[in-house]
Backbone and ligand atoms as CSV (ligand in chain L), in Angstrom:
chain,resi,resn,atom,element,x,y,z
A,1,UNK,N,N,-4.993,-15.958,1.763
A,1,UNK,CA,C,-4.496,-16.750,0.554
A,1,UNK,C,C,-3.835,-15.833,-0.468
A,2,UNK,N,N,-2.732,-16.152,-1.080
A,2,UNK,CA,C,-2.098,-15.323,-1.996
A,2,UNK,C,C,-2.899,-15.219,-3.341
A,3,UNK,N,N,-2.792,-14.043,-3.985
A,3,UNK,CA,C,-3.517,-13.853,-5.247
A,3,UNK,C,C,-2.556,-13.565,-6.255
A,4,UNK,N,N,-3.047,-13.768,-7.594
A,4,UNK,CA,C,-2.113,-13.719,-8.765
A,4,UNK,C,C,-1.537,-12.310,-9.010
A,5,UNK,N,N,-2.352,-11.280,-8.733
A,5,UNK,CA,C,-1.909,-9.898,-8.984
A,5,UNK,C,C,-2.106,-9.546,-10.488
A,6,UNK,N,N,-2.768,-10.449,-11.195
A,6,UNK,CA,C,-3.004,-10.181,-12.697
A,6,UNK,C,C,-4.435,-9.940,-12.926
A,7,UNK,N,N,-5.384,-9.913,-12.035
A,7,UNK,CA,C,-6.765,-9.472,-12.300
A,7,UNK,C,C,-7.565,-10.624,-12.806
A,8,UNK,N,N,-8.855,-10.331,-13.219
A,8,UNK,CA,C,-9.417,-9.046,-13.255
A,8,UNK,C,C,-9.643,-8.404,-11.910
A,9,UNK,N,N,-9.830,-7.099,-11.812
A,9,UNK,CA,C,-10.027,-6.453,-10.543
A,9,UNK,C,C,-11.310,-6.860,-9.887
A,10,UNK,N,N,-11.254,-7.254,-8.605
A,10,UNK,CA,C,-12.460,-7.629,-7.864
A,10,UNK,C,C,-12.933,-6.477,-6.992
A,11,UNK,N,N,-14.009,-5.857,-7.390
A,11,UNK,CA,C,-14.466,-4.713,-6.601
A,11,UNK,C,C,-15.014,-4.964,-5.207
A,12,UNK,N,N,-15.032,-6.269,-4.848
A,12,UNK,CA,C,-15.411,-6.703,-3.494
A,12,UNK,C,C,-14.238,-6.926,-2.560
A,13,UNK,N,N,-12.999,-6.581,-3.089
A,13,UNK,CA,C,-11.843,-6.801,-2.183
A,13,UNK,C,C,-11.942,-5.773,-1.053
A,14,UNK,N,N,-11.266,-6.122,0.059
A,14,UNK,CA,C,-11.431,-5.353,1.260
A,14,UNK,C,C,-10.959,-3.883,1.099
A,15,UNK,N,N,-9.972,-3.570,0.329
A,15,UNK,CA,C,-9.541,-2.211,0.153
A,15,UNK,C,C,-10.496,-1.422,-0.706
A,16,UNK,N,N,-11.134,-2.060,-1.597
A,16,UNK,CA,C,-12.202,-1.407,-2.393
A,16,UNK,C,C,-13.333,-1.041,-1.463
A,17,UNK,N,N,-13.696,-1.925,-0.485
A,17,UNK,CA,C,-14.672,-1.596,0.438
A,17,UNK,C,C,-14.230,-0.424,1.339
A,18,UNK,N,N,-12.979,-0.373,1.784
A,18,UNK,CA,C,-12.465,0.789,2.548
A,18,UNK,C,C,-12.622,2.038,1.714
A,19,UNK,N,N,-12.179,2.003,0.507
A,19,UNK,CA,C,-12.283,3.209,-0.400
A,19,UNK,C,C,-13.698,3.723,-0.486
A,20,UNK,N,N,-14.649,2.796,-0.520
A,20,UNK,CA,C,-15.995,3.185,-0.642
A,20,UNK,C,C,-16.714,3.516,0.640
A,21,UNK,N,N,-15.955,3.462,1.773
A,21,UNK,CA,C,-16.451,3.711,3.092
A,21,UNK,C,C,-17.394,2.651,3.693
A,22,UNK,N,N,-17.319,1.470,3.036
A,22,UNK,CA,C,-18.223,0.359,3.526
A,22,UNK,C,C,-17.668,-0.366,4.763
A,23,UNK,N,N,-16.453,-0.219,4.957
A,23,UNK,CA,C,-15.808,-0.685,6.181
A,23,UNK,C,C,-14.825,0.321,6.642
A,24,UNK,N,N,-14.577,0.368,7.965
A,24,UNK,CA,C,-13.721,1.453,8.457
A,24,UNK,C,C,-12.215,1.238,8.327
A,25,UNK,N,N,-11.480,2.296,8.518
A,25,UNK,CA,C,-10.011,2.211,8.546
A,25,UNK,C,C,-9.584,3.304,9.444
A,26,UNK,N,N,-8.317,3.183,9.867
A,26,UNK,CA,C,-7.687,4.158,10.706
A,26,UNK,C,C,-6.987,5.000,9.806
A,27,UNK,N,N,-7.570,6.148,9.223
A,27,UNK,CA,C,-6.950,6.856,8.152
A,27,UNK,C,C,-5.874,7.734,8.667
A,28,UNK,N,N,-4.765,7.817,7.811
A,28,UNK,CA,C,-3.610,8.714,8.094
A,28,UNK,C,C,-3.622,9.859,7.147
A,29,UNK,N,N,-4.020,9.691,5.905
A,29,UNK,CA,C,-3.984,10.741,4.948
A,29,UNK,C,C,-4.804,10.365,3.709
A,30,UNK,N,N,-5.457,11.338,3.040
A,30,UNK,CA,C,-6.196,11.055,1.801
A,30,UNK,C,C,-6.094,12.243,0.883
A,31,UNK,N,N,-5.877,12.051,-0.377
A,31,UNK,CA,C,-6.041,13.045,-1.422
A,31,UNK,C,C,-6.654,12.456,-2.634
A,32,UNK,N,N,-6.719,13.106,-3.755
A,32,UNK,CA,C,-7.446,12.554,-4.947
A,32,UNK,C,C,-6.763,11.305,-5.462
A,33,UNK,N,N,-5.499,11.075,-5.174
A,33,UNK,CA,C,-4.896,9.884,-5.734
A,33,UNK,C,C,-4.636,8.703,-4.789
A,34,UNK,N,N,-4.707,8.972,-3.493
A,34,UNK,CA,C,-4.181,7.902,-2.521
A,34,UNK,C,C,-4.971,8.006,-1.270
A,35,UNK,N,N,-5.112,6.869,-0.586
A,35,UNK,CA,C,-5.543,6.734,0.787
A,35,UNK,C,C,-4.530,5.953,1.548
A,36,UNK,N,N,-4.173,6.559,2.764
A,36,UNK,CA,C,-3.257,5.849,3.692
A,36,UNK,C,C,-3.929,5.600,4.949
A,37,UNK,N,N,-3.682,4.332,5.444
A,37,UNK,CA,C,-4.254,3.941,6.689
A,37,UNK,C,C,-3.490,2.879,7.413
A,38,UNK,N,N,-3.689,2.729,8.771
A,38,UNK,CA,C,-2.933,1.833,9.499
A,38,UNK,C,C,-3.250,0.370,9.143
A,39,UNK,N,N,-2.283,-0.466,8.992
A,39,UNK,CA,C,-2.441,-1.903,8.806
A,39,UNK,C,C,-3.107,-2.462,9.979
A,40,UNK,N,N,-4.096,-3.369,9.697
A,40,UNK,CA,C,-4.828,-4.024,10.818
A,40,UNK,C,C,-4.042,-4.961,11.717
A,41,UNK,N,N,-2.953,-5.429,11.106
A,41,UNK,CA,C,-2.045,-6.376,11.828
A,41,UNK,C,C,-0.565,-5.886,11.745
A,42,UNK,N,N,-0.262,-4.866,12.429
A,42,UNK,CA,C,1.054,-4.182,12.217
A,42,UNK,C,C,2.266,-5.091,12.433
A,43,UNK,N,N,3.222,-4.938,11.616
A,43,UNK,CA,C,4.406,-5.852,11.711
A,43,UNK,C,C,5.645,-4.989,12.077
A,44,UNK,N,N,5.429,-3.692,12.443
A,44,UNK,CA,C,6.471,-2.727,12.897
A,44,UNK,C,C,5.776,-1.680,13.769
A,45,UNK,N,N,6.420,-0.894,14.520
A,45,UNK,CA,C,5.748,0.197,15.258
A,45,UNK,C,C,4.932,1.095,14.452
A,46,UNK,N,N,5.417,1.404,13.193
A,46,UNK,CA,C,4.639,2.092,12.210
A,46,UNK,C,C,4.483,1.108,11.059
A,47,UNK,N,N,3.216,0.841,10.751
A,47,UNK,CA,C,2.920,-0.020,9.556
A,47,UNK,C,C,1.664,0.530,8.902
A,48,UNK,N,N,1.950,1.373,7.868
A,48,UNK,CA,C,0.705,1.956,7.184
A,48,UNK,C,C,0.713,1.482,5.758
A,49,UNK,N,N,-0.462,1.408,5.249
A,49,UNK,CA,C,-0.748,1.003,3.893
A,49,UNK,C,C,-1.082,2.234,3.077
A,50,UNK,N,N,-0.525,2.370,1.879
A,50,UNK,CA,C,-0.900,3.432,1.011
A,50,UNK,C,C,-1.501,2.794,-0.333
A,51,UNK,N,N,-2.734,3.211,-0.623
A,51,UNK,CA,C,-3.364,2.561,-1.789
A,51,UNK,C,C,-3.812,3.717,-2.726
A,52,UNK,N,N,-3.781,3.358,-4.059
A,52,UNK,CA,C,-4.323,4.277,-5.005
A,52,UNK,C,C,-5.785,4.311,-4.965
A,53,UNK,N,N,-6.390,5.374,-5.447
A,53,UNK,CA,C,-7.891,5.421,-5.512
A,53,UNK,C,C,-8.408,4.624,-6.620
A,54,UNK,N,N,-7.610,4.333,-7.671
A,54,UNK,CA,C,-8.116,3.644,-8.855
A,54,UNK,C,C,-8.148,2.156,-8.632
A,55,UNK,N,N,-8.902,1.396,-9.496
A,55,UNK,CA,C,-8.899,-0.024,-9.380
A,55,UNK,C,C,-7.805,-0.855,-9.989
A,56,UNK,N,N,-6.651,-0.846,-9.319
A,56,UNK,CA,C,-5.500,-1.576,-9.773
A,56,UNK,C,C,-5.200,-2.831,-8.815
A,57,UNK,N,N,-5.062,-3.983,-9.488
A,57,UNK,CA,C,-4.952,-5.180,-8.821
A,57,UNK,C,C,-3.613,-5.275,-8.122
A,58,UNK,N,N,-2.521,-4.766,-8.647
A,58,UNK,CA,C,-1.183,-4.985,-8.234
A,58,UNK,C,C,-0.249,-3.923,-8.747
A,59,UNK,N,N,1.000,-3.916,-8.323
A,59,UNK,CA,C,2.055,-3.041,-8.794
A,59,UNK,C,C,2.157,-3.246,-10.344
A,60,UNK,N,N,1.993,-4.455,-10.785
A,60,UNK,CA,C,2.190,-4.716,-12.200
A,60,UNK,C,C,1.064,-3.973,-13.001
A,61,UNK,N,N,-0.135,-4.087,-12.537
A,61,UNK,CA,C,-1.315,-3.501,-13.118
A,61,UNK,C,C,-1.098,-1.979,-13.072
A,62,UNK,N,N,-0.769,-1.438,-11.828
A,62,UNK,CA,C,-0.667,-0.032,-11.677
A,62,UNK,C,C,0.333,0.586,-12.584
A,63,UNK,N,N,1.551,-0.046,-12.667
A,63,UNK,CA,C,2.657,0.544,-13.333
A,63,UNK,C,C,2.479,0.451,-14.900
A,64,UNK,N,N,1.587,-0.512,-15.297
A,64,UNK,CA,C,1.374,-0.722,-16.742
A,64,UNK,C,C,0.137,0.121,-17.227
A,65,UNK,N,N,-0.813,0.327,-16.326
A,65,UNK,CA,C,-2.055,0.900,-16.907
A,65,UNK,C,C,-2.491,2.241,-16.303
A,66,UNK,N,N,-1.895,2.556,-15.112
A,66,UNK,CA,C,-2.281,3.952,-14.586
A,66,UNK,C,C,-1.761,5.053,-15.364
A,67,UNK,N,N,-2.381,6.158,-15.312
A,67,UNK,CA,C,-1.965,7.362,-16.085
A,67,UNK,C,C,-0.729,8.019,-15.308
A,68,UNK,N,N,-0.049,8.861,-16.046
A,68,UNK,CA,C,1.137,9.520,-15.475
A,68,UNK,C,C,0.769,10.257,-14.254
A,69,UNK,N,N,-0.270,11.038,-14.353
A,69,UNK,CA,C,-0.755,11.829,-13.117
A,69,UNK,C,C,-1.050,11.016,-11.961
A,70,UNK,N,N,-1.674,9.827,-12.156
A,70,UNK,CA,C,-1.955,8.934,-10.966
A,70,UNK,C,C,-0.634,8.351,-10.457
A,71,UNK,N,N,0.229,8.003,-11.301
A,71,UNK,CA,C,1.469,7.467,-10.764
A,71,UNK,C,C,2.313,8.474,-10.030
A,72,UNK,N,N,2.316,9.675,-10.627
A,72,UNK,CA,C,3.081,10.716,-9.958
A,72,UNK,C,C,2.328,11.114,-8.629
A,73,UNK,N,N,1.102,11.280,-8.730
A,73,UNK,CA,C,0.337,11.642,-7.480
A,73,UNK,C,C,0.377,10.709,-6.387
A,74,UNK,N,N,0.280,9.357,-6.729
A,74,UNK,CA,C,0.351,8.312,-5.805
A,74,UNK,C,C,1.839,8.283,-5.136
A,75,UNK,N,N,2.858,8.302,-6.039
A,75,UNK,CA,C,4.170,8.295,-5.453
A,75,UNK,C,C,4.525,9.448,-4.559
A,76,UNK,N,N,4.057,10.598,-4.842
A,76,UNK,CA,C,4.226,11.832,-3.999
A,76,UNK,C,C,3.455,11.542,-2.737
A,77,UNK,N,N,2.287,11.009,-2.753
A,77,UNK,CA,C,1.506,10.753,-1.541
A,77,UNK,C,C,2.199,9.798,-0.595
A,78,UNK,N,N,2.834,8.796,-1.132
A,78,UNK,CA,C,3.636,7.861,-0.323
A,78,UNK,C,C,4.704,8.559,0.488
A,79,UNK,N,N,5.448,9.430,-0.274
A,79,UNK,CA,C,6.484,10.249,0.404
A,79,UNK,C,C,5.929,11.150,1.371
A,80,UNK,N,N,4.756,11.826,1.110
A,80,UNK,CA,C,4.141,12.789,1.982
A,80,UNK,C,C,3.735,12.106,3.283
A,81,UNK,N,N,3.142,10.853,3.166
A,81,UNK,CA,C,2.750,10.176,4.354
A,81,UNK,C,C,3.984,9.818,5.214
A,82,UNK,N,N,5.030,9.364,4.653
A,82,UNK,CA,C,6.213,9.124,5.396
A,82,UNK,C,C,6.667,10.324,6.171
A,83,UNK,N,N,6.594,11.458,5.513
A,83,UNK,CA,C,7.002,12.734,6.295
A,83,UNK,C,C,5.999,13.040,7.349
A,84,UNK,N,N,4.676,12.813,7.066
A,84,UNK,CA,C,3.679,13.072,8.152
A,84,UNK,C,C,3.869,12.219,9.368
A,85,UNK,N,N,4.378,11.041,9.164
A,85,UNK,CA,C,4.537,10.059,10.218
A,85,UNK,C,C,5.904,10.365,10.957
A,86,UNK,N,N,6.614,11.296,10.410
A,86,UNK,CA,C,7.912,11.642,11.126
A,86,UNK,C,C,8.982,10.607,10.864
A,87,UNK,N,N,8.992,9.966,9.719
A,87,UNK,CA,C,9.927,8.938,9.438
A,87,UNK,C,C,11.122,9.379,8.625
A,88,UNK,N,N,11.112,10.565,8.095
A,88,UNK,CA,C,12.165,10.998,7.159
A,88,UNK,C,C,13.529,11.019,7.771
A,89,UNK,N,N,13.546,11.346,9.059
A,89,UNK,CA,C,14.980,11.461,9.614
A,89,UNK,C,C,15.507,10.039,9.924
A,90,UNK,N,N,14.814,9.233,10.572
A,90,UNK,CA,C,15.348,7.860,10.924
A,90,UNK,C,C,15.284,6.879,9.723
A,91,UNK,N,N,14.353,7.065,8.809
A,91,UNK,CA,C,14.221,6.169,7.669
A,91,UNK,C,C,13.093,5.211,7.836
A,92,UNK,N,N,12.781,4.528,6.684
A,92,UNK,CA,C,11.626,3.668,6.602
A,92,UNK,C,C,11.840,2.684,5.527
A,93,UNK,N,N,10.970,1.772,5.408
A,93,UNK,CA,C,10.957,0.785,4.296
A,93,UNK,C,C,9.618,0.793,3.567
A,94,UNK,N,N,9.680,0.753,2.207
A,94,UNK,CA,C,8.524,0.514,1.386
A,94,UNK,C,C,8.588,-0.905,0.864
A,95,UNK,N,N,7.355,-1.510,0.777
A,95,UNK,CA,C,7.346,-2.882,0.266
A,95,UNK,C,C,5.936,-3.035,-0.538
A,96,UNK,N,N,5.995,-3.603,-1.673
A,96,UNK,CA,C,4.825,-3.893,-2.417
A,96,UNK,C,C,4.841,-5.361,-2.836
A,97,UNK,N,N,3.936,-6.172,-2.351
A,97,UNK,CA,C,3.831,-7.567,-2.770
A,97,UNK,C,C,3.100,-7.673,-4.032
A,98,UNK,N,N,3.641,-8.285,-5.088
A,98,UNK,CA,C,2.979,-8.539,-6.418
A,98,UNK,C,C,2.877,-10.012,-6.646
A,99,UNK,N,N,1.665,-10.506,-6.482
A,99,UNK,CA,C,1.387,-11.905,-6.903
A,99,UNK,C,C,1.722,-12.994,-5.881
A,100,UNK,N,N,1.613,-14.186,-6.345
A,100,UNK,CA,C,1.754,-15.389,-5.481
A,100,UNK,C,C,3.126,-15.491,-4.832
A,101,UNK,N,N,4.229,-15.310,-5.674
A,101,UNK,CA,C,5.532,-15.519,-5.131
A,101,UNK,C,C,5.792,-14.579,-3.922
A,102,UNK,N,N,5.235,-13.379,-4.048
A,102,UNK,CA,C,5.464,-12.390,-2.932
A,102,UNK,C,C,4.485,-12.538,-1.815
A,103,UNK,N,N,3.370,-13.333,-2.082
A,103,UNK,CA,C,2.431,-13.591,-0.950
A,103,UNK,C,C,1.425,-12.494,-0.895
A,104,UNK,N,N,1.111,-11.742,-1.996
A,104,UNK,CA,C,0.103,-10.631,-2.074
A,104,UNK,C,C,-1.194,-11.294,-1.636
A,105,UNK,N,N,-1.897,-10.691,-0.689
A,105,UNK,CA,C,-3.199,-11.279,-0.249
A,105,UNK,C,C,-4.315,-10.404,-0.672
A,106,UNK,N,N,-4.160,-9.089,-0.704
A,106,UNK,CA,C,-5.289,-8.235,-0.991
A,106,UNK,C,C,-5.122,-7.803,-2.522
A,107,UNK,N,N,-6.066,-8.094,-3.348
A,107,UNK,CA,C,-5.870,-7.799,-4.826
A,107,UNK,C,C,-6.216,-6.299,-5.236
A,108,UNK,N,N,-5.798,-5.347,-4.324
A,108,UNK,CA,C,-5.813,-3.949,-4.789
A,108,UNK,C,C,-4.413,-3.399,-4.463
A,109,UNK,N,N,-3.679,-2.822,-5.410
A,109,UNK,CA,C,-2.345,-2.400,-5.241
A,109,UNK,C,C,-2.245,-1.567,-4.001
A,110,UNK,N,N,-1.126,-2.030,-3.242
A,110,UNK,CA,C,-0.873,-1.199,-1.963
A,110,UNK,C,C,0.581,-1.258,-1.662
A,111,UNK,N,N,1.100,-0.158,-1.073
A,111,UNK,CA,C,2.462,-0.079,-0.583
A,111,UNK,C,C,2.443,-0.071,0.939
A,112,UNK,N,N,3.224,-1.043,1.468
A,112,UNK,CA,C,3.415,-1.059,2.934
A,112,UNK,C,C,4.461,-0.079,3.284
A,113,UNK,N,N,4.238,0.729,4.344
A,113,UNK,CA,C,5.260,1.679,4.771
A,113,UNK,C,C,5.629,1.329,6.195
A,114,UNK,N,N,6.784,0.871,6.405
A,114,UNK,CA,C,7.266,0.414,7.763
A,114,UNK,C,C,8.195,1.401,8.362
A,115,UNK,N,N,8.179,1.583,9.673
A,115,UNK,CA,C,9.149,2.454,10.383
A,115,UNK,C,C,9.005,2.425,11.847
A,116,UNK,N,N,9.738,3.330,12.487
A,116,UNK,CA,C,9.685,3.350,13.932
A,116,UNK,C,C,10.586,2.488,14.741
A,117,UNK,N,N,11.383,1.790,13.989
A,117,UNK,CA,C,12.413,0.879,14.596
A,117,UNK,C,C,13.400,0.479,13.587
A,118,UNK,N,N,14.520,-0.111,13.999
A,118,UNK,CA,C,15.460,-0.692,13.108
A,118,UNK,C,C,14.789,-1.946,12.516
A,119,UNK,N,N,14.745,-1.993,11.171
A,119,UNK,CA,C,13.892,-2.962,10.532
A,119,UNK,C,C,14.488,-4.294,10.136
A,120,UNK,N,N,15.806,-4.468,10.400
A,120,UNK,CA,C,16.523,-5.736,10.190
A,120,UNK,C,C,16.657,-5.983,8.756
A,121,UNK,N,N,17.050,-7.245,8.427
A,121,UNK,CA,C,17.398,-7.571,7.097
A,121,UNK,C,C,16.231,-7.441,6.073
A,122,UNK,N,N,16.438,-7.194,4.756
A,122,UNK,CA,C,15.471,-6.840,3.883
A,122,UNK,C,C,14.457,-8.018,3.648
A,123,UNK,N,N,15.015,-9.235,3.572
A,123,UNK,CA,C,14.163,-10.364,3.421
A,123,UNK,C,C,14.492,-11.501,4.457
A,124,UNK,N,N,13.349,-12.199,4.815
A,124,UNK,CA,C,13.468,-13.347,5.693
A,124,UNK,C,C,14.296,-14.428,5.058
A,125,UNK,N,N,15.297,-14.886,5.749
A,125,UNK,CA,C,16.116,-16.055,5.135
A,125,UNK,C,C,15.910,-17.243,5.861
A,126,UNK,N,N,14.923,-18.034,5.504
A,126,UNK,CA,C,14.483,-19.174,6.171
A,126,UNK,C,C,15.126,-20.556,5.721
L,1,AMP,P1,P,-0.329,-8.099,1.249
L,1,AMP,O1,O,0.073,-9.474,1.762
L,1,AMP,O2,O,0.866,-7.259,0.704
L,1,AMP,O3,O,-1.463,-8.197,0.281
L,1,AMP,O4,O,-0.820,-7.258,2.544
L,1,AMP,C1,C,-2.145,-7.147,2.902
L,1,AMP,C2,C,-2.140,-6.391,4.204
L,1,AMP,O5,O,-3.485,-5.939,4.376
L,1,AMP,C3,C,-1.743,-7.200,5.373
L,1,AMP,O6,O,-0.646,-6.634,6.081
L,1,AMP,C4,C,-3.047,-7.074,6.192
L,1,AMP,O7,O,-2.780,-7.109,7.632
L,1,AMP,C5,C,-3.746,-5.866,5.839
L,1,AMP,N1,N,-5.158,-5.816,5.949
L,1,AMP,C6,C,-6.080,-6.718,5.571
L,1,AMP,N2,N,-7.350,-6.286,5.811
L,1,AMP,C7,C,-7.153,-5.092,6.401
L,1,AMP,C8,C,-8.079,-4.053,6.923
L,1,AMP,N3,N,-9.406,-4.294,6.962
L,1,AMP,N4,N,-7.614,-2.928,7.324
L,1,AMP,C9,C,-6.207,-2.616,7.367
L,1,AMP,N5,N,-5.324,-3.561,6.948
L,1,AMP,C10,C,-5.865,-4.626,6.452
C-alpha cells in the first residue's frame, strides 16, 4: 500500500528493521551514511536499494531535514555502489518514489538503482 511520505517516521518499517539487523538483507555496501542491499523483488538484472542510516520517511523529508554531511555522504554512497556493481560504463537508472502518487510503499527514504540491461522508457505509459 502506498504511503504519504510525510511522516511521522515509523521505526517499525521494514527498512528500519533491516538497519537494526532484525531482519536480513543481501548487503552490497555499508558506511556511516548508507546501506545498500538487493531488492527482494528485482525489476531489472541489477536492482539495489540504497538507504540512509537516519530516520527519513521520504526524499522530501531527507532533502529538507538531513544535514549537509548526511546528504553528501548518502549521495556519494549511491555513486560508489553503482561503481561497485560495475554499472558506470553501460549506465544505470536511479529512482526514488515519494508519496502516494509515486506509489512509495516503504516509509524510509530509499533510492532504487537499476542496471544490467537496457531499461526502456523512463515511465510506464498505460
Ligand atoms: P517503493 O515502492 O519505492 O517504496 O519500493 C519499495 C521496495 O522495497 C520494493 O521494490 C520492494 O520489493 C522492496 N522491499 C520490500 N521489502 C524488502 C526487503 N525485506 N528486502 C529487500 N527489499 C524489500
